[in-house]
C-alpha positions as CSV (number, residue, x, y, z in Angstrom):
1,X,-44.2,35.8,-18.8
2,X,-42.8,39.2,-20.0
3,X,-40.8,41.0,-17.3
4,X,-41.3,44.6,-16.2
5,X,-37.9,45.9,-15.2
6,X,-37.1,48.9,-13.1
7,X,-33.7,50.4,-14.0
8,X,-31.4,52.9,-12.3
9,X,-29.3,54.8,-14.7
10,X,-25.5,54.7,-14.2
11,X,-23.4,57.1,-16.2
12,X,-20.1,55.7,-17.5
13,X,-16.9,57.5,-18.4
14,X,-17.9,57.5,-22.0
15,X,-21.1,59.4,-21.3
16,X,-23.1,56.4,-22.5
17,X,-25.5,54.7,-20.2
18,X,-25.6,51.3,-18.5
19,X,-28.7,50.1,-16.8
20,X,-28.7,48.1,-13.6
21,X,-31.8,46.3,-12.4
22,X,-33.1,47.0,-8.9
23,X,-34.3,43.6,-7.8
24,X,-36.7,44.9,-5.1
25,X,-38.2,47.5,-7.3
26,X,-38.5,44.9,-10.1
27,X,-40.3,42.6,-7.7
28,X,-42.8,45.2,-6.7
29,X,-43.4,46.2,-10.3
30,X,-43.8,42.6,-11.3
31,X,-46.4,42.0,-8.6
32,X,-48.2,45.2,-9.5
33,X,-48.3,44.1,-13.1
34,X,-49.8,40.9,-11.9
35,X,-52.6,42.8,-10.2
36,X,-53.1,45.3,-13.1
37,X,-53.4,42.6,-15.7
38,X,-55.1,40.0,-13.7
39,X,-52.3,37.4,-14.2
40,X,-52.6,36.0,-10.7
41,X,-49.4,33.8,-10.5
42,X,-45.7,33.7,-10.9
43,X,-43.6,31.0,-12.7
44,X,-39.9,31.3,-11.8
45,X,-38.0,29.5,-14.6
46,X,-34.4,28.3,-14.8
47,X,-33.0,30.0,-17.8
48,X,-29.9,31.7,-16.2
49,X,-28.8,33.2,-19.6
50,X,-32.2,34.8,-20.4
51,X,-32.0,38.3,-21.9
52,X,-32.5,41.0,-19.4
53,X,-34.0,43.6,-21.6
54,X,-35.3,43.5,-25.2
55,X,-36.6,46.4,-27.2
56,X,-34.6,49.0,-25.3
57,X,-33.3,52.0,-27.2
58,X,-30.0,50.6,-28.5
59,X,-28.4,53.9,-29.4
60,X,-27.1,54.6,-26.0
61,X,-27.5,51.5,-23.9
62,X,-24.3,49.5,-23.5
63,X,-25.6,46.6,-21.5
64,X,-28.1,45.7,-18.8
65,X,-27.0,43.9,-15.7
66,X,-29.0,41.9,-13.2
67,X,-28.4,39.7,-10.2
68,X,-30.7,36.8,-11.3
69,X,-30.8,35.1,-7.9
70,X,-31.5,38.4,-6.1
71,X,-34.2,39.3,-8.5
72,X,-35.9,35.9,-8.2
73,X,-35.7,36.0,-4.4
74,X,-37.3,39.5,-4.4
75,X,-40.1,38.4,-6.8
76,X,-40.8,35.2,-4.7
77,X,-40.9,37.3,-1.5
78,X,-43.4,39.7,-3.1
79,X,-45.5,36.9,-4.5
80,X,-45.6,35.2,-1.1
81,X,-46.7,38.4,0.6
82,X,-49.6,38.6,-1.9
83,X,-50.4,34.9,-1.6
84,X,-50.0,34.4,-5.4
85,X,-49.8,30.9,-6.9
86,X,-46.1,30.0,-7.6
87,X,-44.7,27.5,-10.0
88,X,-40.9,27.0,-9.7
89,X,-39.1,25.2,-12.5
90,X,-35.6,23.8,-12.2
91,X,-33.6,26.6,-10.6
92,X,-36.9,28.2,-9.9
93,X,-37.6,25.3,-7.5
94,X,-34.2,25.6,-6.0
95,X,-34.4,29.4,-5.4
96,X,-37.9,28.9,-3.9
97,X,-36.3,26.5,-1.4
98,X,-33.6,29.0,-0.6
99,X,-36.1,31.7,-0.2
100,X,-37.8,29.5,2.5
101,X,-34.5,29.0,4.3
102,X,-33.5,25.7,2.7
103,X,-30.1,24.8,1.2
104,X,-28.8,23.3,-2.1
105,X,-26.5,20.5,-3.2
106,X,-24.0,22.6,-5.3
107,X,-22.8,19.9,-7.6
108,X,-24.6,16.6,-8.0
109,X,-21.8,14.6,-9.7
110,X,-19.3,15.3,-6.8
111,X,-21.7,15.4,-3.9
112,X,-24.2,12.7,-4.5
113,X,-23.1,9.1,-4.2
114,X,-23.9,6.9,-7.2
115,X,-25.5,9.9,-9.0
116,X,-27.3,9.3,-12.2
117,X,-26.9,11.6,-15.2
118,X,-29.0,14.8,-14.5
119,X,-27.6,16.7,-17.6
120,X,-29.1,14.8,-20.5
121,X,-28.2,17.3,-23.3
122,X,-30.2,17.1,-26.5
123,X,-32.9,16.5,-27.4
124,X,-33.9,18.7,-24.5
125,X,-37.5,17.7,-24.4
126,X,-36.8,14.0,-24.2
127,X,-37.7,12.3,-20.9
128,X,-34.5,10.7,-19.8
129,X,-35.0,9.3,-16.2
130,X,-37.7,8.1,-13.9
131,X,-38.9,9.7,-10.7
132,X,-40.6,8.0,-7.7
133,X,-43.7,10.0,-6.6
134,X,-45.0,10.4,-3.0
135,X,-48.5,8.9,-2.5
136,X,-51.1,11.5,-1.9
137,X,-49.1,14.4,-3.3
138,X,-50.2,17.0,-5.9
139,X,-47.7,15.5,-8.4
140,X,-49.3,12.1,-8.0
141,X,-52.7,13.7,-8.8
142,X,-51.2,15.4,-11.8
143,X,-49.6,12.2,-12.9
144,X,-53.0,10.5,-12.9
145,X,-52.2,8.5,-9.7
146,X,-49.0,7.1,-11.2
147,X,-46.1,6.7,-8.7
148,X,-43.3,6.4,-11.3
149,X,-43.0,8.6,-14.4
150,X,-40.3,9.7,-16.7
151,X,-39.0,13.4,-16.9
152,X,-36.3,15.4,-18.6
153,X,-33.2,16.6,-16.7
154,X,-31.0,19.6,-17.1
155,X,-29.3,20.5,-13.8
156,X,-26.3,20.0,-11.7
157,X,-27.6,21.5,-8.5
158,X,-30.5,20.2,-6.3
159,X,-32.5,20.8,-3.2
160,X,-30.7,19.6,-0.1
161,X,-32.3,20.7,3.2
162,X,-35.9,21.6,2.8
163,X,-37.2,25.1,3.3
164,X,-40.0,26.1,5.7
165,X,-43.4,24.6,4.9
166,X,-42.0,22.7,1.9
167,X,-41.8,19.0,1.5
168,X,-40.4,16.7,-1.1
169,X,-42.8,14.8,-3.2
170,X,-40.7,13.0,-5.8
171,X,-37.1,11.6,-6.1
172,X,-34.8,10.0,-8.6
173,X,-33.2,6.7,-7.9
174,X,-30.1,8.4,-6.4
175,X,-32.2,10.3,-3.9
176,X,-32.2,13.7,-5.7
177,X,-35.4,15.7,-5.0
178,X,-37.5,16.3,-8.1
179,X,-40.5,18.2,-6.8
180,X,-41.5,20.1,-3.7
181,X,-44.9,21.3,-2.5
182,X,-46.2,23.7,0.2
183,X,-47.6,21.9,3.2
184,X,-50.3,24.6,3.9
185,X,-53.7,24.0,2.4
186,X,-54.2,27.7,1.7
187,X,-51.1,27.9,-0.5
188,X,-50.7,27.1,-4.2
189,X,-46.9,26.6,-4.4
190,X,-45.3,23.8,-6.5
191,X,-41.7,23.3,-7.6
192,X,-40.4,20.8,-10.1
193,X,-36.8,20.0,-11.0
194,X,-37.4,19.1,-14.6
195,X,-38.5,21.4,-17.4
196,X,-42.2,20.9,-18.2
197,X,-42.1,23.9,-20.6
198,X,-39.9,21.8,-22.9
199,X,-42.0,18.6,-22.9
200,X,-45.6,19.8,-22.4
201,X,-46.6,18.9,-26.0
202,X,-45.7,15.2,-25.6
203,X,-45.8,14.6,-21.9
204,X,-49.2,14.6,-20.1
205,X,-47.7,15.2,-16.6
206,X,-45.8,18.4,-17.8
207,X,-49.0,19.5,-19.5
208,X,-51.1,18.9,-16.4
209,X,-48.6,21.0,-14.3
210,X,-49.4,24.1,-16.5
211,X,-53.1,23.4,-16.7
212,X,-53.3,23.2,-12.9
213,X,-51.2,26.4,-12.5
214,X,-53.6,28.3,-14.9
215,X,-56.5,26.9,-13.0
216,X,-55.2,28.1,-9.6
217,X,-54.5,31.6,-11.2
218,X,-58.1,31.7,-12.4
219,X,-59.4,30.9,-9.0
220,X,-57.3,33.7,-7.6
221,X,-58.7,36.1,-10.1
222,X,-62.3,35.1,-9.4
223,X,-61.8,35.5,-5.7
224,X,-60.5,39.0,-6.2
225,X,-63.5,40.2,-8.3
């Protein structure tokens, strides 16, 4: 999903310009773009090294700076206010939990007893460990009623204390939370710790996650018409 960024110009000593993202203004612009273009949802993804701006006039721009966590928190807050569907992926699930008042395990290898490997490396799309799925959860429905499936893994942090109105719906064998859902029936909020965008072509559960997200967005669009 292409980002709309609001920048404040900061003049440097050289006379050239740097651009700093205003997370709150960015969040409002993002939500307004959702309304203007009828894309009624928000996927918060975990690529912490993603480019901040592309296609900017390179002649005078030195660099762009952004606080990724601050921007994501602001976007989540705005999406929540507008009751938009939210899909959190990897760090997206973690920052969703933080936005709801929850906390994180900062380093799985040093803080989780008998931790399995959660940083599989390449090939990144390969499913490398299994997860146990809560009966009656959305993830179980998307997994075609299976209670044990394989997923990929690329993280060293994890959800610790659950945020408000969120509950865990799947776990690895070492107890690390792999998915969260909103408890309220009028909310369409899902977070997964793995990367379905890497494995959707070969993995039916990852594909079903995106199909369901698009479906909930379409429902939101139709309700607004």
